LOMARVO-832263 format. One record per residue (C-alpha): y, x, z. Coordinates in pm, whole numbers, padded with zeros to 5 digits, always signed. Each point is the difference from the previous one (the first is absolute). Example, Ala and Ser with C-alpha at 12.3 -4.5 7.8 and 13.67 -1.06 7.14 Angstrom:
BEGIN
-00450+01230+00780/+00344+00137-00066/
***
This chain:
BEGIN
-01229-02816+01320/+00171-00300-00149/-00185-00128-00315/+00171-00151-00300/-00127-00315-00166/-00066+00170-00337/-00228+00257+00159/-00360-00038-00091/-00307+00021+00223/-00025+00380-00062/+00366+00056+00098/-00049-00199+00323/-00318+00186+00094/+00171+00331-00074/+00282-00097+00234/-00232-00083+00288/-00218+00306-00061/+00298+00254-00016/+00172-00144+00307/-00327+00019+00199/-00035+00366-00122/+00353+00090+00090/-00013-00155+00345/-00323+00197+00069/+00137+00336-00121/+00363+00010+00085/-00066+00209+00308/-00171+00270-00207/+00285-00004-00251/+00256+00052+00279/-00195+00276+00148/-00002+00179-00330/+00373-00055-00050/+00076+00160+00343/-00211+00305-00095/+00150+00005-00359/-00358-00005-00122/-00120-00173-00314/-00268-00259+00120/-00265+00077-00248/-00247-00227+00181/+00229-00303-00041/+00077+00086-00366/-00364+00025-00083/-00053-00347+00155/+00282-00145-00203/-00125+00146-00318/-00357-00086+00066/+00089-00355+00096/+00111-00041-00364/+00386-00050+00025/+00066+00210-00313/-00246-00236-00178/+00261-00285+00010/+00166+00093-00312/-00304+00124-00192/-00183-00224-00251/-00341-00116+00106/-00182+00184-00284/+00107+00323+00169/-00100-00097+00349/+00322-00165+00104/+00088-00347+00130/+00164-00096-00329/+00238-00293-00041/-00102-00161+00325/+00181+00263+00193/+00249+00174-00228/+00332+00135+00106/+00036-00283+00251/-00320+00116+00172/+00136+00354+00003/+00314-00108+00148/-00189-00191+00272/-00188+00332+00080/+00325+00187-00001/+00184-00250+00235/-00288+00037+00246/-00055+00370+00002/+00364+00088-00007/-00027-00028+00373/-00235+00297+00002/+00248+00263-00111/-00125+00291-00213/-00295-00170-00153/+00215-00279-00133/+00217+00249-00189/-00308+00182-00132/-00167-00328-00104/+00305-00123-00183/+00046+00335-00171/-00354-00019-00114/+00053-00338-00142/+00305+00097-00212/-00097+00369-00040/-00264-00031-00265/-00196-00316+00067/+00274-00248-00126/+00073+00222-00300/-00363+00029-00103/-00055-00382+00033/+00287-00078-00232/+00024+00301-00234/-00336+00164+00002/-00250-00013-00288/-00354-00118+00043/-00134+00349+00076/+00273+00070+00249/-00056-00328+00178/-00377+00060+00013/+00064+00347+00146/+00259-00066+00258/+00013-00361+00102/-00348-00022+00158/+00091+00302+00213/+00320-00169+00119/-00179-00329+00072/-00259+00181+00208/+00260+00191+00194/-00137+00338-00120/+00340+00121-00113/+00363-00016+00103/+00299+00031-00233/+00358+00128-00014/+00297-00071-00224/+00204+00302-00109/+00353-00059-00135/+00249+00182+00226/+00069+00368-00078/+00218+00266+00175/+00286-00065-00242/-00077-00358-00103/-00003-00302+00234/+00156-00328-00096/+00051+00119-00360/-00371-00035-00076/+00042-00001-00371/+00080+00363+00004/-00302+00153+00179/-00037+00368-00085/-00377+00046+00044/-00138+00064-00351/-00339-00093-00153/-00072+00191-00326/-00301-00112-00213/-00256+00276-00061/-00295-00124-00185/-00178-00256+00218/+00205+00097+00307/+00353-00014+00133/+00154+00301+00174/+00220-00107+00295/+00278+00209+00142/+00258-00106+00266/+00033-00123+00357/+00002-00339+00171/+00125-00076+00342/+00006-00268+00271/-00344-00104-00123/-00182-00224+00245/-00368+00069+00050/+00053+00363-00104/-00325+00178+00072/-00177-00328+00096/-00006-00155-00342/-00282+00057-00236/+00194-00125-00305/+00370+00066-00074/+00198-00215-00238/+00226+00255-00166/+00294-00072-00223/+00095+00291-00230/+00222+00067-00301/-00177+00035-00325/+00291-00009-00245/+00348+00142-00025/+00088-00196-00318/+00341-00185+00045/-00146-00324-00157/-00304+00008+00241/+00233+00053+00300/+00234-00271-00109/-00298-00245-00052/-00169+00111+00330/-00298+00126-00189/+00017+00355+00133/-00204-00041+00315/-00371-00030+00039/-00217-00127+00287/-00299+00228+00088/-00271-00032+00265/-00055+00340+00163/-00297+00063+00232/+00013+00216+00301/-00171+00336-00047/+00152+00033-00358/+00058+00377-00046/+00371+00077+00014/+00073-00311+00213/+00080+00059+00371/+00174-00139+00297/+00309+00209+00072/+00151-00152+00308/-00035-00277+00252/+00330-00168+00108/+00110-00089+00362/+00157-00344-00060/+00224-00212+00218/-00280-00264+00020/-00352-00087-00130/-00166+00192+00289/-00324+00143-00113/+00058-00068-00366/-00064+00294-00238/+00305+00041-00225/+00063+00321-00194/+00067+00212-00305/-00237+00052-00284/-00004+00301-00242/-00135+00010-00359/-00050+00347-00137/-00162-00020-00343/-00225-00270+00132/-00228-00128-00267/-00082-00373+00005/-00225-00180-00251/+00190-00197-00254/-00242-00284+00076/+00199-00042+00326/+00314-00111-00174/+00057-00371+00052/+00108-00226-00286/+00075+00302-00226/+00264+00263-00022/+00361-00121+00048/-00093-00316+00196/+00078+00149+00338/+00327-00190+00054/-00161-00333-00044/-00285+00089+00235/+00258+00143+00252/+00208-00320+00001/-00313-00230+00046/-00111+00221+00289/+00344-00004+00173/+00014-00385-00032/-00341-00009+00180/+00109+00269+00251/+00320-00181+00089/-00203-00319+00058/-00233+00168+00238/+00296+00176+00168/+00174-00337+00044/-00308-00161+00168/-00025+00298+00238/+00360-00064+00091/-00077-00359+00068/-00280+00099+00223/+00235+00234+00202/+00247-00277+00039/-00266-00211+00158/-00079+00290+00237/+00367+00015+00098/-00016-00381+00084/-00319+00048+00190/+00139+00275+00223/+00341-00150+00042/-00163-00318+00136/-00243+00201+00209/+00289+00185+00166/+00237-00300+00034/-00270-00200+00177/-00055+00276+00262/+00332+00173+00038/+00210-00156+00279/+00361+00086+00024/+00283-00187+00192/-00272-00220+00154/-00145-00128-00324/-00225+00113-00287/+00193+00158-00272/-00124-00265-00238/+00259-00232+00158/+00284+00208-00145/+00140-00154-00312/+00076+00337-00156/-00374+00082+00008/-00099-00340-00129/+00233+00040-00297/-00149+00334-00083/-00352-00131+00006/+00115-00305-00205/+00103+00250-00284/-00336+00182+00024/-00193-00320-00027/+00210-00127-00294/-00042+00328-00187/-00372+00004+00067/-00054-00350-00130/+00224+00027-00314/-00092+00347-00094/-00364-00042+00050/+00009-00293-00232/+00184+00213-00252/-00261+00281+00013/-00293-00234-00042/+00172-00193-00281/+00028+00329-00191/-00376+00065+00062/-00080-00358-00120/+00209+00054-00321/-00174+00325-00070/-00338-00157+00053/+00076-00299-00222/+00172+00202-00271/+00327-00196+00058/+00212+00305-00058/-00158+00156-00306/+00082+00211-00199/+00277+00157+00213/-00181-00050+00331/+00186-00072+00324/+00258+00276-00053/+00304-00185+00142/-00196-00184+00260/-00186+00296+00145/+00318+00210-00009/+00195-00265+00189/-00271-00051+00249/-00027+00370+00074/+00376+00030+00064/+00045-00309+00202/-00327+00026+00205/+00051+00365+00098/+00352-00064+00112/-00115-00313+00193/-00266+00216+00157/+00259+00257+00107/+00219-00266+00148/-00292-00157+00181/-00098+00331+00147/+00342+00072+00125/+00037-00349+00146/-00339+00021+00166/+00091+00335+00159/+00323-00148+00123/-00178-00289+00148/-00254+00231+00173/+00276+00235+00124/-00129+00346+00104/-00357-00102-00040/+00060-00047-00370/+00101+00365-00028/-00329+00130+00123/-00317+00069-00175/-00181-00218+00236/+00072-00290-00240/-00035+00009-00385/+00354-00114-00080/+00155+00347-00001/-00267+00107-00254/+00090-00302-00219/+00357+00109+00000/-00095+00352-00107/-00243-00132-00257/+00251-00234-00165/+00238+00287-00089/-00286+00140-00226/-00054-00349-00157/+00374-00032-00075/-00036+00324-00198/-00352-00010-00141/-00087-00183-00325/+00362+00020-00106/+00292+00025+00248/+00156-00331+00079/+00328+00121-00154/-00165+00073-00330/-00196-00327+00013/+00322-00184+00053/+00131+00154-00322/-00318-00107-00183/+00046-00355+00137/+00351+00001-00141/-00075+00141-00335/-00339-00158-00071/+00084-00324+00186/+00306-00066-00229/-00196+00105-00313/-00324-00185+00069/+00168-00316+00127/+00315+00008-00228/-00040-00367-00093/-00039-00104+00373/+00317+00181+00104/+00219-00101-00299/+00311-00163+00138/+00121-00314-00186/+00296+00006-00238/+00311-00151+00161/+00277-00209-00165/+00309-00161+00128/-00036-00371+00070/+00295-00178-00171/+00054-00244+00289/-00097+00206+00301/+00151+00323-00131/-00286+00171+00164/-00278+00215-00152/-00326-00199-00063/-00332+00172-00069/-00184-00062-00330/-00322+00174-00111/+00129+00075-00350/+00326+00128-00140/+00199-00271-00173/+00121+00140-00339/+00346-00067-00138/+00028-00298-00235/-00111+00054-00362/+00267+00140-00223/+00180+00194+00282/+00153+00308-00154/-00096+00308+00197/+00296+00238+00031/+00184+00204+00269/+00164-00311+00144/-00331-00198+00013/-00161+00284+00185/+00292+00028+00250/-00011-00380+00055/-00369+00016+00092/+00059+00301+00226/+00287-00194+00171/-00222-00292+00057/-00271+00226+00141/+00253+00161+00239/+00061-00344+00149/-00373-00034+00063/-00098+00357+00105/+00322+00185+00064/-00153+00312+00134/-00277+00041-00254/-00024+00136-00362/-00123-00226-00272/-00339+00093-00153/+00013+00096-00367/-00312-00216-00066/+00152-00306+00163/+00326+00061-00193/-00199+00005-00325/-00176-00322+00090/+00335-00168+00097/+00184+00119-00310/-00299-00042-00251/+00107+00313-00187/-00182+00317-00108/-00020+00306+00207/+00195+00224-00244/+00303-00236-00018/+00007-00047+00383/-00008+00376+00068/+00275+00055-00247/+00216-00256+00168/-00073+00135+00351/+00089+00353-00101/+00330-00122-00160/+00079-00183+00321/-00087+00301+00208/+00238+00219-00210/+00275-00245+00081/-00099+00010+00369/-00062-00369+00007/-00374+00039+00101/-00208+00258+00177/-00352+00067-00149/-00294+00143+00192/-00260+00210-00190/-00340+00064+00141/-00169+00340+00033/-00090-00004-00363/+00359-00067-00106/-00069-00353-00096/+00283-00259+00068/-00154-00229+00263/+00267-00166+00205/+00357-00091-00044/+00295-00160+00189/+00360-00094-00065/+00269+00227+00154/+00297-00159+00168/+00192+00047-00313/-00270-00170-00193/-00007-00300+00243/+00382-00024-00035/-00021-00002-00380/-00277-00254-00011/+00138-00266+00235/+00295-00081+00212/-00024+00066+00372/-00051-00378+00080/-00328+00004-00190/-00157+00226+00263/+00131-00191+00303/-00227-00212+00215/+00081-00179+00328/-00243-00227+00187/+00108-00359+00049/+00040+00062+00379/+00266+00263-00061/+00365-00095+00020/+00170+00189-00286/+00333-00034+00170/-00122+00243+00267/+00027+00283-00259/+00301+00189-00129/
***
């Protein structure tokens, strides 16, 4: 396993230890996958070896800051080669363990974290419901306070570690108040133990991939859970959920990186030994280019995943956490994983289609990863919305003005206001819009930029724009709230503002005599 220069001694030792463990046990994991068994013996070794302790503070039996999320990712990258136990390990880490570390009170940490650190318990995260998937804010499972208990009713589905986990991180609705829903204060995170009366496993799913993994439905029928099991207080579930998803996507990303390396490993293995047309298939450039893409993705995306882990460990992304980074990593790494699996199968030919090699399983597994922890389509919408919001200043395009000599638009970072004393009336507004048309002919003018250019008050500008609109000299765009946000001159407005020659532009190398 490649080691990065910022890894400490603990990280490097973890990397060596996990790689040795995986190499020694990969045969047993493959045997279990063929039989669709869950390898309890291997899972017990992983838990007892202390891998969950990587993210747990030392005072609760963990490795503390010396390991952290980076250490957890190192463990995940290694055991991702072992199939079912990797999925169960990751689910335990973001299914109760992570949430208790970051949101648990002193009593909760003292109760749960030593058990996680010793490998005595496994966890599960429970968001998805029969009627709620990507729309996680609208879960229908309810938790009603009754004295020192909460009564849970509802169902969860597609829950990994269903039946295996000892602790289930449940997100339930605790308020129907519109203000709470609008402020995302209507959800609560609760740890529910197996054996709780009224809590049962309803169904185990047959999935496209994840051979041997237990994934199923949960049912809550007046299940009574101690109020002491609520993390961070009632109404804090959304914050806990987002933090957990950031961590989940990071671990999922590093698992995808590990899978890409497996694709390179088996593509190279096959190409070295498969002879066609009198030469090994590694001599065919088409195969070389496919492997080149795999290697490039592995190197770049592995660096991205560990950079996110590093930032979490050093607090470099507080208070929001690595929301955009982990979301982007999950999207691009899972899609690179799918492409790598397809390319590897193509290189291996018919062999790649058989279960004798692990690549077909990687291809089946990646379809789950592209849907789990937020579908890639929904995550792209989040990247669009939150990316533009969080990084609004980074993505702000400069103001452009016409250069008097070049007669070309030149970027400036600030709007240049009109000279002092300029009277703002309909003609002034049309002149500014005409100038803007020369610079950005297909775009509307922002009302805010127009205000800055004209140096007038909002009420007066809106009055002028509405009068111009009535005369069909401008077209105004109003946002969903009905607020005037954008405007542009119509053809009639452009004609009224300036003569046609004003709008003409011909580069020096154009011979005007060529035109009619």
